[in-house]
C-alpha positions as CSV (number, residue, x, y, z in Angstrom):
1,M,2.1,-22.9,0.8
2,S,6.0,-22.9,0.5
3,L,5.8,-26.6,-0.1
4,V,3.4,-26.4,-3.0
5,G,5.0,-27.4,-6.2
6,P,4.2,-27.4,-9.9
7,G,0.9,-29.0,-10.6
8,D,-0.3,-29.0,-7.0
9,I,-3.3,-27.0,-7.7
10,T,-5.7,-28.7,-5.5
11,L,-3.3,-28.3,-2.5
12,A,-2.8,-24.7,-3.3
13,I,-6.6,-23.9,-3.7
14,I,-7.3,-25.6,-0.3
15,L,-4.5,-23.9,1.4
16,V,-5.6,-20.5,-0.1
17,I,-9.2,-21.1,1.1
18,L,-8.0,-22.0,4.6
19,A,-5.6,-19.0,4.8
20,T,-8.5,-16.6,3.8
21,F,-11.0,-18.2,6.1
22,M,-8.5,-18.0,9.0
23,F,-7.6,-14.4,8.2
24,A,-11.2,-13.2,8.0
25,S,-12.1,-15.0,11.2
26,G,-9.0,-13.6,13.0
27,E,-9.9,-10.1,11.8
28,N,-13.3,-10.3,13.6
29,L,-11.7,-11.6,16.8
30,I,-9.1,-8.8,16.8
31,A,-11.7,-6.3,16.2
32,A,-13.7,-7.5,19.0
33,F,-11.0,-6.7,21.6
34,L,-11.3,-2.9,20.7
35,P,-14.2,-2.2,23.3
36,E,-12.2,-4.0,26.0
37,I,-8.9,-2.2,25.5
38,S,-10.4,1.3,25.1
39,T,-13.1,3.7,26.2
40,P,-15.9,5.1,24.0
41,E,-13.8,8.5,24.1
42,T,-10.6,6.8,22.7
43,M,-12.0,4.0,20.6
44,G,-11.6,6.0,17.3
45,R,-8.0,6.8,18.1
46,L,-7.1,3.2,18.9
47,S,-8.8,1.8,15.9
48,G,-6.8,4.3,13.8
49,Y,-3.6,3.2,15.5
50,G,-4.5,-0.5,14.7
51,W,-5.2,0.2,11.0
52,A,-2.1,2.4,10.7
53,L,0.2,-0.4,12.1
54,G,-1.5,-2.9,9.8
55,Y,-0.7,-0.9,6.6
56,L,2.9,-0.3,7.9
57,G,3.1,-4.0,8.4
58,G,1.9,-4.7,5.0
59,L,4.4,-2.4,3.6
60,L,7.2,-4.0,5.6
61,S,6.1,-7.5,4.2
62,L,6.2,-6.1,0.7
63,V,9.5,-4.6,1.0
64,L,11.1,-7.6,2.6
65,C,9.6,-10.0,-0.1
66,L,10.8,-7.6,-2.9
67,A,14.3,-7.5,-1.5
68,Y,14.6,-11.1,-1.4
69,V,13.1,-11.5,-4.9
70,T,15.7,-8.9,-6.3
71,Y,18.5,-10.8,-4.5
72,A,17.4,-14.1,-5.8
73,E,17.1,-12.9,-9.3
74,N,20.5,-11.4,-9.1
75,K,21.9,-14.8,-8.1
76,G,20.1,-16.4,-11.1
77,L,17.3,-18.1,-9.3
78,D,13.8,-18.2,-10.7
79,A,10.3,-17.9,-9.3
80,T,10.2,-21.6,-8.2
81,H,12.8,-20.7,-5.7
82,Y,11.9,-17.1,-4.4
83,V,8.0,-17.4,-4.4
84,P,8.0,-20.2,-1.9
85,V,10.6,-18.1,0.3
86,S,8.4,-15.2,0.1
87,T,5.6,-17.2,1.8
88,L,8.0,-18.2,4.6
89,I,8.8,-14.5,5.0
90,V,5.2,-13.6,5.4
91,A,4.4,-16.5,7.8
92,A,7.3,-15.3,9.9
93,L,5.9,-11.8,10.0
94,F,2.6,-13.2,11.1
95,G,4.2,-15.1,13.9
96,I,6.2,-12.3,15.1
97,A,3.3,-9.7,14.9
98,A,1.1,-12.0,16.9
99,L,3.5,-12.7,19.7
100,P,2.7,-9.5,21.8
101,T,-1.1,-10.4,21.7
102,L,-0.5,-14.0,22.6
103,L,1.9,-13.3,25.4
104,W,0.6,-10.2,27.1
105,L,-3.1,-9.4,26.1
106,R,-5.6,-10.5,28.7
107,E,-9.3,-10.7,28.2
108,R,-11.4,-8.7,30.5
109,S,-14.9,-10.0,29.6
110,R,-16.4,-12.9,31.4
111,V,-16.2,-16.2,29.7
112,S,-19.4,-18.0,29.3
113,N,-19.6,-21.5,31.0
114,S,-20.7,-22.9,27.5
115,T,-16.9,-22.9,26.7
116,Q,-16.7,-26.0,29.1
117,T,-19.2,-28.1,27.2
118,A,-18.8,-30.0,23.8
119,P,-18.0,-28.1,20.7
120,V,-21.4,-28.8,19.3
121,S,-23.0,-27.2,22.3
122,V,-20.8,-24.1,21.9
123,I,-21.9,-23.8,18.2
124,R,-25.4,-24.1,19.2
125,A,-25.1,-21.5,22.0
126,G,-23.6,-19.1,19.4
127,F,-26.5,-19.5,17.0
128,E,-28.9,-18.9,20.1
129,R,-27.1,-15.8,20.9
130,L,-27.5,-14.5,17.3
131,K,-31.3,-15.3,17.4
132,I,-31.5,-13.1,20.6
133,T,-29.6,-10.3,18.8
134,L,-32.0,-10.4,15.9
135,R,-35.0,-10.5,18.2
136,Y,-33.8,-7.4,19.8
137,A,-32.9,-5.8,16.5
138,S,-35.2,-3.0,17.1
139,R,-33.1,-1.8,20.1
140,H,-30.1,-1.7,17.6
141,T,-31.7,0.1,14.8
142,D,-28.7,2.3,14.2
143,L,-26.2,-0.6,14.3
144,F,-28.2,-2.5,11.5
145,R,-28.7,0.7,9.5
146,F,-24.9,1.3,9.6
147,L,-24.2,-2.3,8.6
148,I,-26.3,-1.8,5.5
149,A,-24.4,1.4,4.8
150,L,-21.1,-0.2,5.4
151,T,-22.0,-3.1,3.1
152,T,-22.9,-0.6,0.5
153,Y,-19.9,1.7,0.5
154,Y,-17.5,-1.1,1.2
155,S,-18.6,-2.7,-2.1
156,G,-17.0,0.3,-3.8
157,I,-13.9,0.2,-1.6
158,H,-13.4,-3.5,-2.5
159,I,-13.6,-2.6,-6.2
160,V,-10.7,-0.3,-5.8
161,I,-8.6,-2.7,-3.5
162,V,-9.1,-5.6,-5.8
163,L,-8.9,-3.9,-9.2
164,A,-6.8,-0.8,-8.7
165,A,-3.7,-2.5,-10.1
166,V,-5.7,-3.7,-13.1
167,Y,-7.0,-0.3,-13.9
168,A,-3.5,1.3,-13.6
169,Q,-2.2,-1.3,-16.1
170,E,-5.1,-1.5,-18.6
171,V,-6.0,2.3,-18.5
172,M,-2.9,4.3,-17.4
173,G,-0.3,1.9,-18.9
174,F,1.5,1.2,-15.6
175,K,4.3,-1.4,-15.9
176,T,4.9,-4.0,-13.1
177,Q,7.4,-1.8,-11.4
178,D,5.0,1.2,-11.4
179,T,2.2,-0.8,-10.0
180,I,4.4,-2.0,-7.1
181,I,5.4,1.6,-6.3
182,L,1.6,2.6,-6.5
183,I,0.8,-0.1,-3.9
184,M,3.6,0.9,-1.5
185,V,2.4,4.5,-1.7
186,V,-1.1,3.7,-1.1
187,N,-0.1,1.8,1.8
188,V,1.7,4.7,3.3
189,T,-1.1,7.2,2.6
190,A,-3.7,4.6,4.0
191,A,-1.5,4.5,7.3
192,I,-1.6,8.2,7.5
193,G,-5.3,8.5,6.9
194,A,-6.0,5.9,9.5
195,F,-3.8,7.8,12.2
196,L,-5.2,11.1,11.4
197,F,-8.9,10.0,11.1
198,G,-8.5,8.1,14.2
199,H,-7.8,11.2,16.2
200,L,-10.4,13.1,14.4
201,Q,-13.1,10.7,15.4
202,D,-12.8,11.1,19.0
203,R,-13.4,14.8,18.4
204,I,-16.3,15.1,15.9
205,G,-17.6,11.4,15.9
206,S,-17.2,8.3,13.8
207,S,-20.1,8.8,11.5
208,R,-19.0,12.3,10.4
209,C,-15.5,11.0,9.7
210,I,-16.9,8.2,7.6
211,A,-19.0,10.8,5.7
212,I,-15.7,12.8,5.0
213,T,-14.0,9.7,3.8
214,L,-16.9,8.9,1.5
215,L,-16.7,12.4,-0.1
216,I,-12.8,11.9,-0.5
217,W,-13.7,8.6,-2.3
218,I,-16.0,10.3,-4.6
219,A,-13.4,12.9,-5.4
220,A,-10.8,10.2,-6.0
221,I,-13.0,8.2,-8.4
222,I,-13.9,11.2,-10.5
223,C,-10.0,12.0,-10.6
224,A,-9.2,8.6,-11.7
225,Y,-12.0,8.7,-14.5
226,F,-10.7,12.0,-16.0
227,A,-7.0,11.2,-15.5
228,T,-5.2,11.0,-18.9
229,D,-1.7,11.5,-17.4
230,E,0.0,10.0,-14.4
231,S,-0.1,13.3,-12.2
232,L,-3.9,13.5,-11.9
233,F,-3.9,9.5,-11.4
234,W,-1.4,9.8,-8.6
235,I,-3.6,12.5,-7.0
236,A,-6.4,10.0,-7.0
237,A,-4.3,7.3,-5.7
238,N,-3.3,9.3,-2.7
239,L,-6.8,10.4,-2.1
240,I,-7.9,6.7,-2.2
241,G,-5.1,5.7,0.3
242,T,-6.1,8.4,2.8
243,A,-9.9,7.6,2.5
244,L,-9.3,3.9,2.7
245,G,-7.4,4.1,6.1
246,G,-10.0,6.5,7.5
247,A,-13.1,4.7,6.3
248,Q,-11.7,1.3,7.8
249,S,-10.7,2.7,11.2
250,A,-13.8,4.8,11.6
251,G,-16.2,1.9,10.7
252,R,-14.7,-0.5,13.0
253,A,-14.8,2.1,15.9
254,L,-18.4,2.9,15.3
255,V,-19.5,-0.8,15.5
256,G,-17.5,-1.0,18.8
257,Q,-19.4,2.0,20.2
258,F,-22.7,0.3,19.1
259,T,-21.8,-2.9,20.8
260,P,-23.4,-3.9,24.2
261,P,-21.1,-5.3,27.0
262,G,-20.3,-9.0,26.5
263,R,-21.4,-9.3,22.9
264,Q,-18.2,-8.1,21.3
265,G,-17.6,-11.3,19.3
266,E,-21.2,-11.5,18.0
267,F,-21.5,-8.0,16.9
268,F,-18.0,-7.9,15.2
269,G,-19.0,-11.2,13.6
270,L,-21.8,-9.2,12.0
271,W,-19.3,-6.5,10.9
272,G,-17.2,-9.2,9.5
273,L,-20.1,-10.7,7.6
274,A,-21.0,-7.2,6.2
275,T,-17.4,-6.5,5.0
276,K,-17.0,-9.9,3.3
277,L,-20.3,-9.6,1.7
278,S,-19.2,-6.4,0.1
279,A,-16.1,-8.1,-1.1
280,I,-18.2,-10.4,-3.2
281,I,-20.8,-7.7,-4.5
282,G,-18.2,-5.1,-5.5
283,P,-15.9,-7.0,-7.7
284,L,-18.8,-8.9,-9.3
285,T,-20.4,-5.6,-10.1
286,Y,-17.3,-4.3,-11.6
287,G,-17.0,-7.3,-13.7
288,G,-20.5,-6.9,-14.9
289,M,-19.9,-3.2,-15.9
290,I,-16.8,-4.4,-17.8
291,V,-19.0,-6.9,-19.7
292,I,-21.9,-4.4,-20.3
293,F,-19.6,-1.6,-21.5
294,E,-17.4,-3.9,-23.6
295,G,-14.1,-3.7,-21.6
296,D,-14.4,0.2,-20.8
297,H,-12.6,0.3,-17.6
298,R,-13.1,4.1,-17.3
299,I,-17.0,3.7,-17.3
300,A,-16.8,0.7,-15.0
301,I,-14.7,2.6,-12.4
302,L,-17.0,5.6,-12.6
303,S,-20.1,3.3,-11.8
304,T,-18.6,2.7,-8.3
305,L,-19.7,6.2,-7.4
306,V,-23.2,4.7,-7.0
307,F,-21.9,2.6,-4.0
308,F,-20.3,5.7,-2.2
309,I,-23.3,8.0,-3.0
310,L,-25.8,5.4,-1.7
311,G,-23.6,4.6,1.2
312,L,-23.5,8.3,2.2
313,M,-27.1,8.6,1.9
314,L,-27.7,5.4,4.2
315,L,-25.2,6.8,6.6
316,A,-27.3,9.9,7.1
317,T,-30.0,7.7,8.6
318,V,-27.7,6.6,11.5
319,N,-27.9,8.3,14.7
320,E,-24.5,7.9,16.5
321,R,-25.7,9.2,19.9
322,R,-28.7,7.0,20.0
323,G,-26.7,4.0,18.9
324,R,-24.4,4.4,21.8
325,E,-27.2,4.7,24.3
326,M,-28.7,1.5,23.1
327,A,-25.4,-0.2,23.4
328,K,-25.6,0.3,27.3
329,I,-28.6,-1.9,27.5
330,E,-27.7,-5.4,28.6
331,Y,-29.9,-8.5,27.9
C-alpha cells in the first residue's frame, strides 16, 4: 500500500480487501491454536494475555506512526510522504510480531493426509468436515447457542468500535487530537480489561465473565447517551475499553472450551464467521438509526442497548459445563 499513489483507487481498494481478508483469516488460525497451547483450566488466562498484548501492540503501532507523522510535518513534508511510510511501519510491526510464532511455535495436532492431495481436494474436504459438524449440531447445542449470542452482542460492540470516533466528534465536539488520545486510552483500558478478565475467567467461568462485560457495556452506553460534558464521556470510554477487552478474550476462550479435539480450525472458523457477520449487522443498523432519527447520534447509540440486552438473554441459555462435556466427544 505504500506504493499506491494519487488516483490509484482500484489498486488501493484491491489491497485493502486483500489485507482485510488475510487479517480475518489469520485471526481465526491464531485463535485455533488456543486449545493446543493451553489447558481448559488456563484457557481464559492465555486468551486474555493474547488480547492484552494485541491492544498494546496496536498502541505501539499508533504511537510510532504518530511520532513519524509529527517528525515529517515538522520537516515540512505532507501526507503524500508520511502516509506511505506509516504503512511501512505497520508492515514492519506485523513481520516482527509474527517471527516468534513462525520460528518457535509447533503444532501438536495431527495433520490430515488430505493436505498431501490437490488444493481442490483440500477445499472439498473442508466443506465435508463442515457438513459433519452441522450434522452433529445437536451435540454442540451450547456452542451454536453461544455463536448466536456472540453475533448479537458483537453487533453492538462493532458499532462502538467503528463509530466511537464519529460519535465523539459529532456529539461531544472532539477535535482530531482529542480523538487520537481517546483511541489510545481505550486501547490501554482494553488491554487491562483483557488481562483482568482473563484471570477471572479461570475462576468463575467464561460465560459469567461475558455476562459481566455485557452489563458494563450497557452502563457505558447509558453514560455516553447522557454525557453532556467530557468527564462523563471519558467514564463511558474507559468502561467501553474494559468491557471490550474482557468480552473478546472470554468469547474466544469459551469457543476453545467447546471445541472437540482436532477440529480447532473448523470451530474457530465458525467463530470468525460470527464475529465478521456482526461487523456487517452492527454498523448497518446504526446507519439505519441515523437515517430514521434524522442524524440524532444519541438516539442511535442508545439503540445499541438492544444488542447487548438480547445478547445477555441468549447467553443465559448457554450451559458452559455441558458444552465442555460435549467437546470431549470425538467423531
